[in-house]
C-alpha positions as CSV (number, residue, x, y, z in Angstrom):
1,M,0.0,0.0,0.0
2,S,1.5,3.3,-1.1
3,F,1.9,6.3,1.2
4,D,-0.9,8.2,-0.7
5,S,-3.3,5.3,-0.3
6,R,-2.5,5.0,3.4
7,I,-3.3,8.7,3.8
8,L,-6.5,8.4,1.9
9,R,-7.5,5.3,3.9
10,W,-6.7,7.2,7.2
11,V,-8.8,10.3,6.1
12,F,-11.8,8.2,4.9
13,S,-11.7,6.0,8.0
14,R,-12.2,9.2,10.1
15,H,-14.6,10.9,7.7
16,A,-16.7,7.8,7.9
17,H,-17.8,8.8,11.3
18,P,-21.4,10.0,11.0
19,V,-20.6,13.3,12.8
20,S,-18.0,14.1,10.2
21,A,-20.1,13.1,7.2
22,W,-23.2,15.0,8.3
23,S,-21.3,18.1,9.4
24,R,-19.5,18.2,6.1
25,W,-22.8,17.9,4.2
26,A,-24.4,20.6,6.4
27,S,-21.4,22.8,5.6
28,T,-22.2,22.9,1.8
29,P,-23.7,26.4,1.9
30,L,-20.4,27.7,3.4
31,V,-18.7,27.3,0.0
32,L,-20.7,30.2,-1.4
33,V,-20.1,32.6,1.6
34,P,-17.1,34.2,0.0
35,V,-19.0,34.8,-3.2
36,W,-22.1,36.1,-1.5
37,T,-20.3,38.4,1.0
38,R,-17.5,39.4,-1.4
39,R,-15.2,38.9,1.5
40,W,-12.5,36.7,0.3
41,S,-11.0,36.7,3.7
42,T,-13.7,34.1,4.6
43,L,-12.2,31.7,2.0
44,A,-9.3,30.6,4.2
45,P,-11.3,29.6,7.3
46,I,-14.0,27.9,5.2
47,G,-11.3,26.1,3.2
48,A,-9.6,25.1,6.4
49,W,-12.8,23.7,7.8
50,M,-13.5,21.7,4.7
51,I,-10.0,20.3,4.9
52,I,-9.9,19.4,8.6
53,N,-13.5,18.3,9.0
54,P,-12.9,14.8,7.6
55,I,-10.1,14.2,10.2
56,L,-11.6,15.7,13.4
57,T,-13.6,12.6,14.4
58,P,-12.4,9.2,15.4
59,P,-13.1,6.3,13.1
60,P,-16.6,4.9,13.7
61,A,-17.0,1.8,15.9
62,D,-18.9,0.0,13.2
63,D,-20.4,0.4,9.7
64,S,-24.1,0.3,10.8
65,A,-24.7,4.0,10.1
66,W,-25.9,4.9,6.6
67,A,-23.6,7.9,6.5
68,T,-20.6,5.6,7.4
69,R,-21.5,3.2,4.7
70,A,-21.9,6.0,2.2
71,V,-18.4,7.5,3.0
72,L,-16.8,4.1,2.9
73,G,-18.6,3.3,-0.3
74,E,-17.3,6.5,-1.8
75,E,-13.8,5.5,-0.8
76,R,-14.2,2.1,-2.4
77,W,-15.9,3.6,-5.5
78,L,-12.9,6.1,-5.9
79,T,-10.5,3.2,-5.7
80,D,-12.4,1.0,-8.2
81,H,-13.0,3.8,-10.7
82,P,-16.3,2.4,-12.1
83,H,-17.9,4.4,-14.9
84,D,-21.5,4.4,-13.7
85,R,-24.3,6.7,-12.9
86,L,-22.5,7.9,-9.8
87,A,-19.9,9.7,-12.0
88,A,-22.8,11.5,-13.8
89,I,-24.5,12.4,-10.5
90,N,-21.2,13.8,-9.1
91,A,-20.6,15.8,-12.3
92,A,-24.2,17.2,-12.1
93,N,-23.6,18.1,-8.4
94,A,-20.4,19.9,-9.3
95,A,-22.2,21.7,-12.2
96,V,-25.1,22.8,-10.0
97,L,-22.8,24.2,-7.3
98,I,-20.7,26.0,-9.9
99,A,-23.8,27.4,-11.6
100,T,-25.0,28.7,-8.2
101,I,-22.0,31.0,-8.0
102,L,-23.6,33.5,-10.4
103,P,-26.9,33.9,-8.4
104,A,-24.8,34.1,-5.2
105,R,-22.7,36.8,-6.7
106,K,-25.8,38.7,-7.7
107,H,-27.4,38.2,-4.3
108,N,-30.3,36.3,-5.8
109,K,-31.4,34.5,-2.6
110,P,-34.1,32.2,-4.1
111,L,-31.8,30.9,-6.9
112,T,-28.9,30.6,-4.5
113,I,-31.0,28.6,-2.0
114,L,-32.3,26.5,-4.8
115,G,-28.8,25.7,-6.1
116,V,-27.5,24.8,-2.7
117,A,-30.5,22.7,-1.9
118,A,-30.2,20.9,-5.2
119,S,-26.5,20.3,-4.6
120,M,-27.2,18.9,-1.1
121,A,-30.0,16.7,-2.5
122,L,-27.7,15.3,-5.2
123,T,-25.1,14.6,-2.5
124,L,-27.8,12.6,-0.6
125,V,-28.6,10.7,-3.8
126,S,-24.9,9.9,-4.3
127,W,-24.6,8.9,-0.7
128,N,-27.4,6.4,-1.2
129,L,-25.7,4.9,-4.2
130,Y,-22.3,4.9,-2.4
131,A,-23.9,3.1,0.6
132,D,-25.4,0.5,-1.8
133,Y,-21.9,0.2,-3.5
134,Y,-20.4,-0.4,-0.1
135,D,-23.0,-3.0,0.9
136,Q,-22.2,-4.8,-2.4
137,H,-18.4,-4.6,-2.3
138,H,-17.1,-4.1,1.2
139,S,-14.7,-6.5,2.8
140,N,-14.9,-5.4,6.5
141,H,-12.1,-2.8,6.3
142,L,-13.2,-0.8,9.4
């Protein structure tokens, strides 16, 4: 196992804790704060939060939580590189969040809220598929 894969395994093992997964999901609106406020000084603390969030919690005790299986399924999916509908959902999610930059920049609250909500919903759709992927492919690596 390479150094990179050991680091990735360590990060995902901690991010698989439901507190980490759900707090990261709930933090989605933060990515637009610098655009909305036009205060680029908010970018560093928000970026730092997004980087450290996955490592703040201990690894989960088991894989019974849906969020845990979703995160571990994502790790497995990234390792396996399948070309399936998850790739399309992830691309759509990224496109939605990027497209939401313009309404946020223009302070269009309804469209900004709609874009963030759509992104968060797509994340939950992908989590469901990741959890299914985990259930089908896991090998007890907790």
